[in-house]
Every structure is written in C-alpha cells, then in structure tokens.
Residue, then its C-alpha position, 0 to 999 in steps of 0.5 A: m143750340a144750333s139744332t133749335k134753329m128753324l128754317k124756312l120752307p124756301e131755306v129747306l127747299e134750297e138746301i135739299d134742292m127740290s122744288r116746292a111742288a115735289f117737296y108737297r108730293m113727298r110730304a103727302r107721301g109721308k117722306a119729307p122733313r117734318l115741318l111745324k105750322l106756326p100760328n100765322g100759318q107760315l111752315r118751318c122745319r127745325r134744324a135737327d128735324l132736317d138733319a135727322w131726314w138727311s141721315s134716314m135717306e143716307d140709311a135707305a140709300 
C-alpha cells in the first residue's frame, strides 16, 4: 500500500536533491519522474513512479 502514497513536488525535490528549475528542465526533456496534475492544479508524484525513476537512473549510470 505504500506504493500508492502521493508525494508533493517539494518532497520529491528534497528527496532527489534538485532545484525546481533543474527539475523542470529535466521534465521538459522527458527525464524526470512522472507527475500527476490534480484537479486543483497541484502536482503529485506516486511513490512507485519515483522509485521506478530511481531504478532507471541507477540502470543508466
């Protein structure tokens, strides 16, 4: 059930140790973790999506 946790963008940025600007540059290139836009306009990232992104970064290294 932990994989259904939704992280706020500041939580994601803190975990990956990246600035918002750098994150958006990475997102524009399609290299950032998948984000979901909520009806209120806020962005969230599923814990499972962030974990999968971490795995893909390790594989690429």
